[in-house]
C-alpha angles and dihedrals in degrees: 000000000000113000124232116260124221127206117291117196107223093212087063092047093051091045090055092047089051091048090052092050092047097048091045092056096041092053092053095042092111090060094043098053091042094043089139090077086077112149128227098259091057092039093060087060088052092048093050088048089057091050091048089057088054093052100263111134136191128168090211128062108255110278094008131106097190107031116078132214096255093112089047090054089052090049090049090057090053090047091053087056105036105017129258097294133138091247092054088051093053090045090053092063099030090055088053090055092046088052089049091050092049092048090052089052092048091049094050095045090064087066102025142043110273090245093054092045089052095054092045090056095051092093085069090055104045100045132168119241098268089068091049086070088075102024095054103022129052142249115069104032095096091059092050093050091050089051090058094046089051090051089050092050095047096043091052096048089094090063092064117104101202115073092219093051090051092054091045091050093050090048089051091051091049092049093048089051091055095043086055086064090052088054090053131343090229084083088071086082089068100037100086091048091046093052091047087050089053093050092048090049087056087069092063119115120350094004103177117162095265094047092047094052091047092052095042090050090053089055092047095044092048092050091048092051091046095051092055096088092049092049093047092048094045089054094045121109093267097042119118131197128208113230119209123200106190113212134163087248091058091051092048092048093046094045092053091052093045091056094045131040108348106056093037089055092047092051095042094240086125122028123208128205124207121244135177123298093036090291127142125201129194114267116240112258136177120242091248094053093044089050092048092049090045091054089046094053093048093048091048094053091046091051091052094050091047086065090073095053093050090080088081092053103097093183088071121082113260095239090056094047095052091047089053089051091051094053094045095047091052089052092053093045091049093052093045093049090050091054094049100040123106091204093073105107115142147336093313091060084078087089087071087069092058091105090067092062094037094058095040097098089065094044084052094054098093092048091045089051092054101036099036121208105307099046091042090052091056091052094049097040097089090049094046090049093051095043093044091049093049091047093049095047088046089071088071116188088007089080133047106201106299093343126091112240120217106215117223108275086005088283103315109065093119092046092055093047088051091050090058094051093048095046090049087058095049096253114149099159132045144167132234145143113302094253089056100037107069092029091060093041090057094043090051093050086239090292082125115029114208118197127197118261090235111060090210087070093059114130098177119035098200089067090057092049090051091051093049091053095048118105093201126036140153139223113229124206123197112185090206097052113015117100094202128092105247096207094051091046091049095047090049092047095051097040102052142013114278136199087248092063136246112341119233136153124020117218125198123194109175106295094350126091130193130186115203117222129193113205114235112231113241114251115253115232 
Protein backbone atom coordinates (compact mmCIF):
# COMPACT_ATOMS: atom_id res chain seq x y z
CA UNK A 1 0.00 0.00 0.00
CA UNK A 2 3.04 2.22 -0.08
CA UNK A 3 3.21 4.41 -3.15
CA UNK A 4 6.24 4.63 -5.33
CA UNK A 5 8.37 7.70 -4.90
CA UNK A 6 9.94 9.60 -7.73
CA UNK A 7 13.11 11.68 -7.45
CA UNK A 8 12.83 14.83 -5.39
CA UNK A 9 15.65 17.33 -5.97
CA UNK A 10 16.62 18.54 -2.52
CA UNK A 11 17.44 22.01 -3.79
CA UNK A 12 13.78 22.52 -4.75
CA UNK A 13 12.64 21.20 -1.38
CA UNK A 14 14.90 23.60 0.51
CA UNK A 15 13.82 26.45 -1.76
CA UNK A 16 10.16 25.78 -0.97
CA UNK A 17 10.92 25.56 2.76
CA UNK A 18 12.79 28.86 2.61
CA UNK A 19 9.87 30.44 0.74
CA UNK A 20 7.40 29.21 3.38
CA UNK A 21 9.50 30.70 6.18
CA UNK A 22 10.01 34.01 4.35
CA UNK A 23 6.33 34.38 3.43
CA UNK A 24 5.21 33.46 6.95
CA UNK A 25 7.41 36.16 8.44
CA UNK A 26 6.55 38.77 5.80
CA UNK A 27 2.81 38.29 6.28
CA UNK A 28 3.19 38.78 10.07
CA UNK A 29 5.60 41.72 9.81
CA UNK A 30 3.02 44.27 11.07
CA UNK A 31 2.70 42.36 14.36
CA UNK A 32 6.44 41.83 14.66
CA UNK A 33 7.48 45.46 14.32
CA UNK A 34 4.59 46.58 16.54
CA UNK A 35 5.02 43.83 19.11
CA UNK A 36 4.41 46.28 21.97
CA UNK A 37 0.69 46.12 21.20
CA UNK A 38 0.64 42.77 23.07
CA UNK A 39 -2.67 42.09 24.85
CA UNK A 40 -3.21 40.92 28.44
CA UNK A 41 -3.92 37.27 27.59
CA UNK A 42 -0.55 37.00 25.86
CA UNK A 43 1.18 39.19 28.46
CA UNK A 44 0.29 36.78 31.27
CA UNK A 45 2.29 34.11 29.43
CA UNK A 46 5.21 36.51 29.25
CA UNK A 47 4.92 37.37 32.94
CA UNK A 48 4.92 33.69 33.88
CA UNK A 49 7.93 33.12 31.62
CA UNK A 50 9.80 35.86 33.51
CA UNK A 51 8.98 34.14 36.79
CA UNK A 52 10.07 30.74 35.46
CA UNK A 53 13.49 32.20 34.68
CA UNK A 54 13.64 33.36 38.31
CA UNK A 55 12.83 29.90 39.66
CA UNK A 56 9.08 30.29 40.27
CA UNK A 57 7.17 27.29 38.93
CA UNK A 58 3.52 26.44 38.34
CA UNK A 59 2.14 23.55 36.28
CA UNK A 60 -0.82 25.68 35.28
CA UNK A 61 -0.84 28.89 33.31
CA UNK A 62 -1.46 31.73 35.74
CA UNK A 63 -5.18 32.10 36.38
CA UNK A 64 -6.12 28.90 34.53
CA UNK A 65 -7.22 25.52 35.79
CA UNK A 66 -6.95 23.71 32.45
CA UNK A 67 -4.17 25.36 30.41
CA UNK A 68 -0.64 24.44 31.40
CA UNK A 69 2.56 26.46 31.46
CA UNK A 70 4.07 24.83 28.34
CA UNK A 71 3.78 28.01 26.28
CA UNK A 72 5.31 29.97 29.16
CA UNK A 73 8.28 27.56 29.16
CA UNK A 74 8.74 28.12 25.43
CA UNK A 75 8.58 31.88 25.97
CA UNK A 76 11.09 31.57 28.83
CA UNK A 77 13.56 29.92 26.43
CA UNK A 78 13.19 32.84 24.00
CA UNK A 79 13.52 35.32 26.87
CA UNK A 80 16.75 33.65 27.96
CA UNK A 81 18.17 34.22 24.47
CA UNK A 82 16.60 37.55 23.47
CA UNK A 83 15.48 39.18 26.70
CA UNK A 84 11.96 39.45 28.16
CA UNK A 85 10.57 41.71 25.44
CA UNK A 86 7.25 41.79 23.58
CA UNK A 87 9.09 40.90 20.36
CA UNK A 88 10.59 37.80 21.96
CA UNK A 89 7.12 36.84 23.17
CA UNK A 90 5.63 37.13 19.67
CA UNK A 91 8.58 35.22 18.20
CA UNK A 92 8.08 32.40 20.71
CA UNK A 93 4.68 31.60 19.23
CA UNK A 94 5.28 32.63 15.60
CA UNK A 95 8.30 30.32 15.50
CA UNK A 96 6.05 27.49 16.65
CA UNK A 97 3.65 28.17 13.79
CA UNK A 98 6.48 28.32 11.26
CA UNK A 99 7.74 24.95 12.53
CA UNK A 100 4.17 23.63 12.20
CA UNK A 101 4.02 24.89 8.61
CA UNK A 102 7.33 23.29 7.69
CA UNK A 103 6.31 20.00 9.33
CA UNK A 104 3.08 20.02 7.30
CA UNK A 105 5.12 20.53 4.13
CA UNK A 106 7.55 17.74 5.09
CA UNK A 107 4.62 15.38 5.73
CA UNK A 108 2.96 16.16 2.39
CA UNK A 109 6.12 15.90 0.32
CA UNK A 110 6.37 12.23 1.27
CA UNK A 111 3.22 11.72 -0.83
CA UNK A 112 3.23 14.64 -3.29
CA UNK A 113 5.60 16.53 -5.55
CA UNK A 114 7.29 19.30 -3.58
CA UNK A 115 5.54 21.99 -5.65
CA UNK A 116 2.08 20.54 -4.94
CA UNK A 117 2.92 20.17 -1.25
CA UNK A 118 4.01 23.82 -1.18
CA UNK A 119 0.71 25.05 -2.67
CA UNK A 120 -1.34 22.85 -0.31
CA UNK A 121 0.41 24.40 2.70
CA UNK A 122 -0.21 28.02 1.67
CA UNK A 123 -3.47 28.22 3.72
CA UNK A 124 -1.19 28.11 6.77
CA UNK A 125 0.73 31.13 5.50
CA UNK A 126 -2.01 33.52 4.35
CA UNK A 127 -4.38 33.28 7.28
CA UNK A 128 -7.34 35.34 8.42
CA UNK A 129 -7.34 37.19 11.75
CA UNK A 130 -8.93 34.43 13.88
CA UNK A 131 -5.83 32.29 13.33
CA UNK A 132 -3.57 35.17 14.36
CA UNK A 133 -4.98 34.65 17.85
CA UNK A 134 -2.79 31.55 18.09
CA UNK A 135 -0.04 32.35 15.60
CA UNK A 136 0.94 35.67 17.15
CA UNK A 137 -0.36 35.41 20.71
CA UNK A 138 0.28 32.65 23.23
CA UNK A 139 -0.97 30.43 24.74
CA UNK A 140 -1.97 27.47 22.52
CA UNK A 141 0.62 27.37 19.74
CA UNK A 142 2.86 24.82 21.49
CA UNK A 143 0.00 22.29 21.54
CA UNK A 144 -0.72 22.82 17.84
CA UNK A 145 2.93 22.37 16.90
CA UNK A 146 3.06 19.12 18.89
CA UNK A 147 -0.04 17.88 17.03
CA UNK A 148 1.70 18.33 13.69
CA UNK A 149 4.89 16.68 14.88
CA UNK A 150 2.83 13.72 16.13
CA UNK A 151 1.18 13.45 12.72
CA UNK A 152 4.56 13.57 10.96
CA UNK A 153 5.90 10.79 13.20
CA UNK A 154 2.88 8.49 12.84
CA UNK A 155 2.46 9.04 9.11
CA UNK A 156 6.12 8.19 8.53
CA UNK A 157 6.07 5.01 10.59
CA UNK A 158 5.37 2.98 7.44
CA UNK A 159 8.69 4.11 5.99
CA UNK A 160 10.60 2.23 8.69
CA UNK A 161 12.18 -1.08 7.75
CA UNK A 162 12.48 -2.69 11.15
CA UNK A 163 9.24 -4.01 12.65
CA UNK A 164 10.31 -2.89 16.11
CA UNK A 165 11.22 0.59 14.96
CA UNK A 166 7.82 0.92 13.28
CA UNK A 167 6.02 0.02 16.48
CA UNK A 168 8.23 2.36 18.51
CA UNK A 169 7.64 5.22 16.08
CA UNK A 170 3.88 4.75 16.13
CA UNK A 171 3.97 4.63 19.93
CA UNK A 172 6.00 7.86 19.94
CA UNK A 173 3.45 9.49 17.64
CA UNK A 174 0.57 8.43 19.88
CA UNK A 175 2.37 9.74 22.95
CA UNK A 176 3.10 13.09 21.29
CA UNK A 177 -0.55 13.43 20.26
CA UNK A 178 -1.62 13.04 23.89
CA UNK A 179 1.13 15.27 25.26
CA UNK A 180 -0.22 17.98 22.93
CA UNK A 181 -3.48 17.77 24.90
CA UNK A 182 -1.47 18.33 28.09
CA UNK A 183 -0.04 21.51 26.56
CA UNK A 184 -3.56 22.76 25.77
CA UNK A 185 -6.91 20.91 25.68
CA UNK A 186 -7.67 22.45 22.28
CA UNK A 187 -5.56 19.61 20.88
CA UNK A 188 -8.41 17.25 21.81
CA UNK A 189 -10.03 18.33 18.53
CA UNK A 190 -7.21 16.59 16.65
CA UNK A 191 -6.79 13.54 18.88
CA UNK A 192 -9.49 11.22 17.39
CA UNK A 193 -8.26 11.92 13.84
CA UNK A 194 -4.63 11.42 14.90
CA UNK A 195 -5.38 8.06 16.48
CA UNK A 196 -7.33 6.99 13.40
CA UNK A 197 -4.38 8.04 11.24
CA UNK A 198 -2.10 5.91 13.42
CA UNK A 199 -4.35 2.88 12.99
CA UNK A 200 -4.52 3.40 9.22
CA UNK A 201 -0.74 3.78 9.10
CA UNK A 202 -0.51 0.37 10.77
CA UNK A 203 -1.83 -1.09 7.50
CA UNK A 204 1.27 0.03 5.57
CA UNK A 205 3.58 -2.52 4.08
CA UNK A 206 3.15 -6.17 4.99
CA UNK A 207 0.12 -5.67 7.17
CA UNK A 208 -0.82 -9.19 8.20
CA UNK A 209 -3.14 -9.45 11.16
CA UNK A 210 -0.38 -9.93 13.71
CA UNK A 211 1.69 -7.02 12.41
CA UNK A 212 -1.36 -4.74 12.25
CA UNK A 213 -2.36 -5.40 15.85
CA UNK A 214 1.21 -4.92 17.07
CA UNK A 215 1.50 -1.55 15.31
CA UNK A 216 -1.99 -0.45 16.33
CA UNK A 217 -1.27 -1.43 19.93
CA UNK A 218 1.87 0.70 19.82
CA UNK A 219 -0.17 3.76 18.79
CA UNK A 220 -2.83 3.19 21.44
CA UNK A 221 -0.37 2.42 24.26
CA UNK A 222 1.67 5.49 23.36
CA UNK A 223 -1.45 7.65 23.45
CA UNK A 224 -2.52 6.24 26.82
CA UNK A 225 0.91 6.87 28.31
CA UNK A 226 1.00 10.39 26.88
CA UNK A 227 -2.42 11.30 28.24
CA UNK A 228 -1.49 10.45 31.85
CA UNK A 229 0.03 13.87 32.71
CA UNK A 230 -3.07 15.65 31.41
CA UNK A 231 -5.45 13.39 33.37
CA UNK A 232 -3.44 13.81 36.58
CA UNK A 233 -3.32 17.56 36.18
CA UNK A 234 -7.01 17.84 35.37
CA UNK A 235 -7.85 15.92 38.54
CA UNK A 236 -5.47 17.89 40.73
CA UNK A 237 -6.70 20.33 43.35
CA UNK A 238 -6.44 23.29 40.95
CA UNK A 239 -7.82 21.51 37.90
CA UNK A 240 -11.10 22.78 36.45
CA UNK A 241 -13.56 21.13 34.06
CA UNK A 242 -15.83 22.77 31.57
CA UNK A 243 -19.40 21.53 31.81
CA UNK A 244 -21.55 21.52 28.71
CA UNK A 245 -25.32 21.42 28.97
CA UNK A 246 -26.55 20.83 25.44
CA UNK A 247 -29.87 22.49 24.69
CA UNK A 248 -31.70 23.44 21.54
CA UNK A 249 -31.06 27.07 22.45
CA UNK A 250 -27.29 26.47 22.49
CA UNK A 251 -27.45 24.87 19.05
CA UNK A 252 -29.52 27.73 17.63
CA UNK A 253 -27.24 30.35 19.15
CA UNK A 254 -24.05 28.69 17.92
CA UNK A 255 -25.48 27.96 14.48
CA UNK A 256 -26.37 31.63 14.10
CA UNK A 257 -22.84 32.72 15.01
CA UNK A 258 -21.28 30.04 12.80
CA UNK A 259 -23.18 31.32 9.74
CA UNK A 260 -22.40 34.93 10.52
CA UNK A 261 -19.95 36.27 11.53
CA UNK A 262 -17.56 33.49 12.69
CA UNK A 263 -17.17 31.20 9.67
CA UNK A 264 -17.18 34.07 7.13
CA UNK A 265 -14.37 35.79 9.07
CA UNK A 266 -12.36 32.57 9.33
CA UNK A 267 -12.69 31.92 5.59
CA UNK A 268 -12.03 35.53 4.63
CA UNK A 269 -15.37 36.01 2.90
CA UNK A 270 -15.86 38.98 5.25
CA UNK A 271 -12.99 41.02 6.65
CA UNK A 272 -13.16 42.84 9.98
CA UNK A 273 -11.13 45.85 11.06
CA UNK A 274 -10.37 46.55 14.74
CA UNK A 275 -11.73 49.71 16.32
CA UNK A 276 -11.58 51.18 19.83
CA UNK A 277 -13.02 49.37 22.84
CA UNK A 278 -12.09 45.92 21.51
CA UNK A 279 -14.65 46.23 18.74
CA UNK A 280 -14.38 45.03 15.16
CA UNK A 281 -16.42 46.33 12.23
CA UNK A 282 -16.79 44.82 8.74
CA UNK A 283 -14.35 46.27 6.25
CA UNK A 284 -15.82 47.93 3.15
CA UNK A 285 -15.78 45.67 0.10
CA UNK A 286 -16.94 45.85 -3.49
CA UNK A 287 -19.54 43.41 -4.81
CA UNK A 288 -16.98 41.86 -7.14
CA UNK A 289 -14.41 41.34 -4.36
CA UNK A 290 -16.98 39.94 -1.95
CA UNK A 291 -18.29 37.53 -4.60
CA UNK A 292 -14.76 36.38 -5.41
CA UNK A 293 -13.95 35.79 -1.74
CA UNK A 294 -17.27 34.00 -1.23
CA UNK A 295 -16.55 31.66 -4.13
CA UNK A 296 -13.08 31.08 -2.70
CA UNK A 297 -14.46 30.20 0.72
CA UNK A 298 -17.03 27.78 -0.70
CA UNK A 299 -14.44 26.07 -2.93
CA UNK A 300 -12.07 25.79 0.02
CA UNK A 301 -14.66 24.11 2.26
CA UNK A 302 -15.70 21.72 -0.52
CA UNK A 303 -12.06 20.85 -1.17
CA UNK A 304 -11.55 20.08 2.52
CA UNK A 305 -14.63 17.87 2.74
CA UNK A 306 -13.62 16.05 -0.46
CA UNK A 307 -10.59 14.76 1.41
CA UNK A 308 -12.82 12.44 3.42
CA UNK A 309 -14.43 10.87 0.36
CA UNK A 310 -11.04 10.26 -1.25
CA UNK A 311 -10.56 7.20 0.97
CA UNK A 312 -12.78 5.27 -1.44
CA UNK A 313 -10.69 6.24 -4.50
CA UNK A 314 -8.40 3.25 -4.86
CA UNK A 315 -6.54 4.85 -7.74
CA UNK A 316 -4.99 7.24 -5.22
CA UNK A 317 -2.01 6.16 -3.11
CA UNK A 318 -2.93 4.91 0.35
CA UNK A 319 -0.85 7.53 2.16
CA UNK A 320 -2.58 10.35 0.27
CA UNK A 321 -6.05 8.98 1.01
CA UNK A 322 -5.53 8.65 4.74
CA UNK A 323 -4.12 12.18 5.00
CA UNK A 324 -7.23 13.44 3.23
CA UNK A 325 -9.43 11.60 5.69
CA UNK A 326 -7.49 13.07 8.62
CA UNK A 327 -7.94 16.66 7.42
CA UNK A 328 -11.62 16.24 6.61
CA UNK A 329 -12.34 14.53 9.92
CA UNK A 330 -10.67 17.36 11.88
CA UNK A 331 -12.83 19.86 9.96
CA UNK A 332 -16.02 17.98 10.83
CA UNK A 333 -15.00 17.62 14.49
CA UNK A 334 -14.16 21.33 14.61
CA UNK A 335 -17.55 22.38 13.26
CA UNK A 336 -19.40 19.93 15.53
CA UNK A 337 -17.55 21.09 18.65
CA UNK A 338 -18.30 24.71 17.78
CA UNK A 339 -22.01 23.97 17.55
CA UNK A 340 -22.05 22.06 20.84
CA UNK A 341 -19.82 24.35 22.89
CA UNK A 342 -21.12 26.62 25.64
CA UNK A 343 -18.02 28.81 25.19
CA UNK A 344 -19.22 30.23 21.87
CA UNK A 345 -20.31 33.79 22.57
CA UNK A 346 -19.47 36.33 19.88
CA UNK A 347 -17.33 37.26 16.88
CA UNK A 348 -14.14 36.34 18.72
CA UNK A 349 -15.34 32.73 19.08
CA UNK A 350 -14.26 32.33 15.45
CA UNK A 351 -10.84 31.40 16.82
CA UNK A 352 -12.30 28.07 17.95
CA UNK A 353 -12.68 27.19 14.25
CA UNK A 354 -8.95 27.51 13.59
CA UNK A 355 -8.47 23.73 13.42
CA UNK A 356 -10.51 23.64 10.22
CA UNK A 357 -7.87 25.72 8.42
CA UNK A 358 -4.88 24.23 10.23
CA UNK A 359 -5.71 20.70 9.08
CA UNK A 360 -6.66 21.81 5.56
CA UNK A 361 -3.29 21.00 3.88
CA UNK A 362 -3.86 17.32 4.66
CA UNK A 363 -7.49 17.41 3.53
CA UNK A 364 -6.24 18.92 0.27
CA UNK A 365 -3.69 16.13 -0.29
CA UNK A 366 -5.92 13.98 -2.57
CA UNK A 367 -6.85 17.01 -4.66
CA UNK A 368 -3.22 18.11 -4.81
CA UNK A 369 -2.17 14.65 -5.98
CA UNK A 370 -4.66 14.78 -8.86
CA UNK A 371 -4.43 18.44 -9.88
CA UNK A 372 -0.72 19.06 -9.18
CA UNK A 373 0.62 22.48 -8.25
CA UNK A 374 -0.64 24.85 -10.97
CA UNK A 375 -4.26 23.75 -11.09
CA UNK A 376 -4.44 23.47 -7.31
CA UNK A 377 -3.13 27.03 -7.08
CA UNK A 378 -5.95 28.19 -9.36
CA UNK A 379 -8.54 26.47 -7.13
CA UNK A 380 -7.09 27.96 -3.94
CA UNK A 381 -6.30 31.44 -5.29
CA UNK A 382 -9.69 33.05 -4.46
CA UNK A 383 -9.60 31.65 -0.91
CA UNK A 384 -5.99 32.68 -0.31
CA UNK A 385 -6.78 36.17 -1.57
CA UNK A 386 -9.80 36.47 0.74
CA UNK A 387 -8.11 35.01 3.81
CA UNK A 388 -4.96 37.03 3.20
CA UNK A 389 -6.97 40.24 2.81
CA UNK A 390 -8.96 39.54 5.98
CA UNK A 391 -5.77 38.78 7.89
CA UNK A 392 -3.99 41.89 6.62
CA UNK A 393 -6.90 44.25 7.32
CA UNK A 394 -7.23 42.66 10.76
CA UNK A 395 -3.94 44.29 11.75
CA UNK A 396 -5.85 47.57 11.84
CA UNK A 397 -3.67 50.63 12.32
CA UNK A 398 -0.54 48.48 11.99
CA UNK A 399 -1.03 48.55 8.21
CA UNK A 400 -1.70 51.34 5.76
CA UNK A 401 -3.06 49.78 2.60
CA UNK A 402 -0.44 47.33 1.39
CA UNK A 403 2.26 48.95 3.53
CA UNK A 404 3.30 48.08 7.06
CA UNK A 405 2.76 50.99 9.48
CA UNK A 406 5.19 51.52 12.34
CA UNK A 407 3.18 52.82 15.29
CA UNK A 408 4.64 55.68 17.39
CA UNK A 409 7.01 54.21 19.93
CA UNK A 410 6.33 50.81 18.28
CA UNK A 411 2.92 50.82 19.95
CA UNK A 412 3.79 51.77 23.53
CA UNK A 413 5.03 55.38 23.49
CA UNK A 414 2.17 56.62 25.69
CA UNK A 415 2.55 53.69 28.07
CA UNK A 416 6.21 54.46 28.66
CA UNK A 417 5.52 58.15 29.20
CA UNK A 418 2.86 57.25 31.77
CA UNK A 419 5.25 54.87 33.54
CA UNK A 420 7.70 57.72 34.05
CA UNK A 421 4.95 59.91 35.52
CA UNK A 422 3.73 57.21 37.90
CA UNK A 423 7.22 56.25 39.02
CA UNK A 424 8.06 59.90 39.72
CA UNK A 425 5.12 59.97 42.13
CA UNK A 426 6.17 56.83 43.93
CA UNK A 427 3.43 54.66 42.46
CA UNK A 428 4.40 51.01 41.99
CA UNK A 429 0.96 49.42 41.79
CA UNK A 430 -2.13 50.50 39.86
CA UNK A 431 -5.56 49.31 38.79
CA UNK A 432 -7.16 49.13 35.34
CA UNK A 433 -9.46 47.15 33.09
CA UNK A 434 -8.29 43.54 32.56
CA UNK A 435 -7.25 44.23 28.96
CA UNK A 436 -5.02 47.05 30.19
CA UNK A 437 -3.70 45.56 33.43
CA UNK A 438 -1.41 42.64 32.55
CA UNK A 439 -0.39 44.24 29.29
CA UNK A 440 1.03 47.21 31.21
CA UNK A 441 2.54 45.01 33.90
CA UNK A 442 4.50 43.14 31.22
CA UNK A 443 5.51 46.28 29.29
CA UNK A 444 6.71 47.82 32.57
CA UNK A 445 8.77 44.74 33.43
CA UNK A 446 6.73 44.50 36.68
CA UNK A 447 8.27 47.74 37.92
CA UNK A 448 4.62 48.77 38.19
CA UNK A 449 2.10 45.98 38.79
CA UNK A 450 -1.37 46.71 37.42
CA UNK A 451 -4.28 44.59 38.67
CA UNK A 452 -7.75 44.25 37.09
CA UNK A 453 -10.59 46.32 38.50
CA UNK A 454 -12.65 43.19 39.00
CA UNK A 455 -10.89 40.82 41.38
CA UNK A 456 -12.52 37.80 39.71
CA UNK A 457 -10.34 38.53 36.66
CA UNK A 458 -7.10 38.20 38.65
CA UNK A 459 -4.51 35.91 37.11
CA UNK A 460 -1.72 36.28 39.67
CA UNK A 461 -2.61 36.73 43.35
CA UNK A 462 0.67 38.35 44.56
CA UNK A 463 -0.08 41.43 42.47
CA UNK A 464 -3.39 41.85 44.29
CA UNK A 465 -1.68 41.56 47.68
CA UNK A 466 0.86 44.17 46.64
CA UNK A 467 -1.97 46.47 45.57
CA UNK A 468 -3.83 45.98 48.86
CA UNK A 469 -0.70 46.94 50.83
CA UNK A 470 0.10 50.09 48.81
CA UNK A 471 -0.60 53.52 50.30
CA UNK A 472 -0.73 55.22 46.91
CA UNK A 473 -2.06 53.84 43.65
CA UNK A 474 -3.62 54.97 40.38
CA UNK A 475 -6.48 54.07 38.06
CA UNK A 476 -5.38 53.85 34.40
CA UNK A 477 -7.70 54.34 31.43
CA UNK A 478 -6.87 53.26 27.87
CA UNK A 479 -9.54 54.31 25.32
CA UNK A 480 -8.56 51.44 23.00
CA UNK A 481 -8.91 48.72 25.62
CA UNK A 482 -10.80 49.88 28.71
CA UNK A 483 -14.45 48.88 28.96
CA UNK A 484 -15.33 51.65 31.41
CA UNK A 485 -16.58 55.16 30.71
CA UNK A 486 -13.83 57.55 31.78
CA UNK A 487 -16.12 60.52 32.39
CA UNK A 488 -18.42 58.48 34.62
CA UNK A 489 -15.51 56.92 36.49
CA UNK A 490 -13.89 60.28 37.07
CA UNK A 491 -17.13 61.91 38.20
CA UNK A 492 -17.72 59.11 40.69
CA UNK A 493 -14.14 59.21 41.96
CA UNK A 494 -14.17 62.96 42.66
CA UNK A 495 -17.68 63.16 44.10
CA UNK A 496 -17.64 60.43 46.74
CA UNK A 497 -15.22 58.17 48.61
CA UNK A 498 -14.15 55.10 46.63
CA UNK A 499 -12.57 51.79 47.64
CA UNK A 500 -9.46 52.97 45.82
CA UNK A 501 -8.89 55.88 48.21
CA UNK A 502 -8.90 59.67 48.04
CA UNK A 503 -8.61 60.90 44.42
CA UNK A 504 -5.95 63.41 43.59
CA UNK A 505 -3.96 64.38 40.54
CA UNK A 506 -4.99 63.46 37.00
CA UNK A 507 -2.19 62.46 34.62
CA UNK A 508 -2.42 62.41 30.83
CA UNK A 509 0.09 60.68 28.59
CA UNK A 510 -1.10 60.85 25.00
CA UNK A 511 -4.30 58.81 24.83
CA UNK A 512 -3.80 57.34 28.31
CA UNK A 513 -5.22 58.83 31.49
CA UNK A 514 -4.38 58.02 35.12
CA UNK A 515 -6.01 59.26 38.32
CA UNK A 516 -3.83 59.09 41.41
CA UNK A 517 -5.40 57.79 44.64
CA UNK A 518 -4.11 58.00 48.20
CA UNK A 519 -5.61 55.37 50.43
CA UNK A 520 -7.32 56.72 53.53
CA UNK A 521 -6.08 55.00 56.71
CA UNK A 522 -8.84 53.19 58.56
CA UNK A 523 -9.81 54.87 61.81
CA UNK A 524 -8.66 53.06 64.95
CA UNK A 525 -11.41 52.31 67.49
